[in-house]
C-alpha positions in Angstrom: -16.7 -19.7 9.4 -13.2 -18.4 9.0 -10.5 -20.8 7.6 -6.7 -20.5 7.9 -4.5 -21.9 5.3 -0.8 -21.6 4.2 -0.6 -19.2 1.1 0.5 -20.8 -2.0 2.4 -19.5 -4.9 -1.1 -18.8 -6.7 -1.8 -16.4 -3.7 1.3 -14.2 -4.5 -0.6 -11.1 -5.7 -3.1 -11.4 -3.0 -0.2 -11.7 -0.3 1.5 -8.5 -1.7 -1.7 -6.7 -2.0 -2.7 -7.3 1.7 1.0 -6.4 2.9 0.7 -3.2 0.9 -2.7 -2.4 2.7 -0.8 -2.8 6.1 2.0 -0.4 4.9 -0.4 2.2 3.8 -2.3 2.0 6.9 0.9 2.4 8.8 1.8 5.4 6.7 5.2 7.1 6.0 6.3 3.8 4.3 6.7 4.8 0.5 10.2 3.3 0.3 8.9 0.1 1.6 6.0 0.2 -0.8 8.5 0.3 -3.5 10.3 -2.6 -2.2 7.2 -4.7 -2.1 6.5 -3.7 -5.8 9.9 -4.8 -6.7 9.8 -8.0 -4.9 6.4 -8.8 -6.2 7.4 -8.6 -9.8 10.5 -10.8 -9.1 8.0 -13.6 -8.9 9.7 -15.1 -5.7 8.0 -18.2 -4.2 7.6 -17.0 -0.8 6.7 -20.3 0.5 9.6 -22.1 -1.0 11.9 -20.5 1.6 12.5 -23.0 4.5 12.3 -20.3 7.2 9.6 -18.1 6.0 5.9 -18.8 6.3 2.7 -17.1 5.1 -0.8 -17.8 6.2 -4.2 -16.5 5.1 -7.4 -16.4 6.9 -10.5 -16.7 4.6 -14.2 -16.0 5.0 -16.2 -17.7 2.4 -13.1 -17.9 0.1 -12.2 -14.3 0.6 -8.8 -13.5 2.1 -9.5 -11.3 5.1 -6.3 -11.5 7.1 -2.6 -12.4 6.7 0.5 -13.3 8.8 4.1 -13.6 7.6 6.6 -15.2 9.8 10.4 -15.8 9.5 12.6 -18.0 11.8 15.8 -16.7 13.2 18.5 -17.7 15.5 20.0 -15.8 18.5 21.8 -16.8 21.5 19.8 -14.7 23.8 16.6 -16.6 22.8 18.2 -19.9 23.3 18.3 -20.8 19.7 15.6 -20.5 17.0 12.9 -18.1 17.4 10.1 -16.6 15.3 9.4 -13.2 14.0 6.0 -11.9 13.0 6.9 -9.7 10.2 3.5 -8.5 8.9 0.1 -9.0 10.3 -3.0 -7.5 8.7 -6.7 -8.0 9.0 -9.1 -6.1 6.8 -10.7 -3.2 8.8 -14.3 -4.7 8.5 -13.0 -8.0 9.9 -11.4 -6.6 13.1 -12.8 -7.5 16.4 -14.0 -10.9 14.9 -11.1 -13.0 16.3 -9.1 -13.2 13.0 -5.9 -11.8 14.7 -6.2 -14.4 17.5 -6.7 -17.2 14.8 -3.4 -15.8 13.3 -1.5 -15.8 16.5 -2.7 -19.2 17.5 -1.4 -20.5 14.1 2.0 -18.6 14.9 2.1 -20.4 18.3 1.4 -23.8 16.6 4.3 -23.2 14.2 6.5 -22.2 17.1 5.8 -25.3 18.9 6.5 -27.5 15.8 9.7 -25.8 15.2 10.8 -25.5 18.7 11.1 -21.8 18.9 12.2 -20.3 22.2 10.0 -17.2 21.5 8.2 -15.1 19.1 9.0 -11.4 18.5 6.7 -8.8 17.0 7.2 -5.0 16.5 4.3 -2.7 17.0 4.1 1.0 16.3 4.6 3.1 19.5 2.5 5.9 18.6 -0.7 6.6 20.7 -2.9 5.8 17.8 -1.6 2.3 17.8 -2.5 1.5 21.5 -5.2 -0.9 20.3 -2.7 -3.0 18.3 -0.3 -3.1 21.3 -3.2 -3.9 23.6 -4.2 -6.9 21.1 -0.7 -8.5 21.6 -0.6 -8.0 25.2 -3.8 -9.9 25.5 -2.2 -12.6 23.4 0.4 -12.9 26.0 3.2 -10.9 24.5 5.3 -8.6 26.7 6.3 -5.1 25.5 10.1 -4.7 25.3 10.6 -1.4 23.4 11.2 0.2 20.0 12.9 -1.4 17.1 15.4 0.4 15.0 16.2 0.0 11.2 18.9 0.8 8.8 17.8 0.9 5.2 20.1 -0.3 2.4 
């Protein structure tokens, strides 16, 4: 039976490890991996931030999935909204409803915090069609690519 819980400070190494797995799977993220390492060693308490949330899904005490969320504000969304920053499920646990559990928790947080919407960015390459299809099945609408500017 899968269990979802909020990650604690004691889960910092596990949280960063799962996010690094995600970045490695996405590929071409070497600079981002360096940023993860730097942040991990800063000993930041990721759950002490009022607008950041981390949840883990466990199978018999082993973390098999993670989602990180941030709360933002924009006029075009009607106020506060959420962003899924990272979501990752171990490959051997895919197609076992873990992603849906994480999205359901996100929708629960969104309702509690009165978010107007939830945004997520997915890779647009053909090999990530399954990821995009997953979010569409969860009720998301495709709105296009995201751009970034590294500092």
